[in-house]
C-alpha positions in Angstrom: 0.0 0.0 0.0 1.3 3.5 -0.9 -0.8 6.0 1.0 0.2 9.4 2.4 -1.8 11.7 4.6 -0.4 15.2 5.5 -1.5 18.4 7.2 0.8 21.3 6.9 1.4 24.8 5.5 2.6 25.8 2.1 6.2 27.1 2.3 5.8 29.3 -0.8 3.3 30.3 -3.5 2.0 27.4 -5.6 3.7 27.2 -9.0 1.2 26.4 -11.9 2.4 24.8 -15.1 0.7 23.3 -18.2 1.9 20.2 -20.1 2.3 20.4 -23.9 -1.2 18.8 -24.0 -2.6 21.7 -21.9 -3.1 19.7 -18.7 -2.6 21.9 -15.6 -0.3 20.8 -12.7 1.0 22.7 -9.7 4.1 22.1 -7.5 3.9 22.9 -3.8 6.0 22.4 -0.8 4.3 21.6 2.5 5.9 22.1 5.9 4.7 19.3 8.3 5.4 19.3 12.0 6.9 16.1 13.3 5.3 14.7 16.5 8.2 15.6 18.7 10.8 18.3 19.6 14.5 18.0 19.5 16.8 18.1 22.6 16.6 21.9 22.6 12.8 21.9 22.7 12.5 23.1 19.1 9.7 21.8 16.8 11.0 19.5 14.1 9.6 20.1 10.6 9.7 18.1 7.4 9.4 19.8 4.0 7.4 17.7 1.6 7.4 18.3 -2.2 4.0 17.6 -3.8 2.4 17.8 -7.2 -1.3 18.2 -7.9 -3.0 17.9 -11.3 -5.9 19.3 -13.4 -8.6 21.5 -11.9 -7.2 20.8 -8.4 -3.9 22.4 -9.5 -5.8 25.5 -10.7 -7.8 25.7 -7.5 -4.6 25.5 -5.3 -3.0 28.3 -7.3 -6.2 30.4 -7.1 -7.1 29.9 -3.4 -3.8 29.1 -1.6 -0.8 31.3 -0.8 2.4 30.9 1.2 1.4 29.8 4.7 -2.0 28.3 3.8 -3.0 25.3 5.9 -3.9 22.3 3.7 -4.8 18.6 4.3 -3.5 16.2 1.6 -4.0 12.6 0.8 -2.0 11.0 -2.0 0.8 8.6 -2.7 4.6 8.7 -3.0 5.7 9.0 -6.6 9.3 8.7 -7.9 10.6 9.8 -11.3 13.8 10.8 -13.0 15.0 12.8 -16.0 18.3 14.0 -17.5 19.1 17.7 -16.8 20.7 20.1 -19.2 24.2 18.8 -18.4 23.0 15.2 -19.1 23.1 14.3 -15.4 20.3 12.0 -14.2 18.1 13.7 -11.6 15.9 11.7 -9.3 12.7 13.1 -7.8 10.5 11.8 -5.0 7.3 13.7 -4.3 3.7 13.2 -3.1 1.2 12.8 -6.0 -1.8 14.5 -4.5 -5.1 12.7 -4.9 -7.2 15.0 -2.7 -6.4 18.4 -1.2 -8.5 20.2 1.4 -8.1 23.9 2.2 -8.3 24.0 6.0 -8.5 27.8 6.4 -10.5 30.6 4.9 -8.7 32.7 2.3 -6.6 35.3 4.0 -7.4 39.0 3.7 -5.3 40.5 0.9 -4.8 37.2 -0.9 -4.8 37.6 -4.7 -8.2 37.2 -6.3 
């Protein structure tokens, strides 16, 4: 079973892209608190890269901003590609199946 459930805050503005076929996708990074603190009492945080597709990608870009609280369900997805220098780059990210906006849109957020 490959199942991921996350609750966290966006670390930056969502980045919306379109494939050559016109399919929307967005990349986001979510900061998720770990369930414990380190020896100095500091909260530990994981930064999880995620990708969301189609209308959900457009919705995330329209309604979420840096700091937005979201709930995500999805699965781990791995891929690779060759960069401009011909070096193989490996990517691991959460492929979002469902995303829930857990806060109202903030005042001053783009319309």
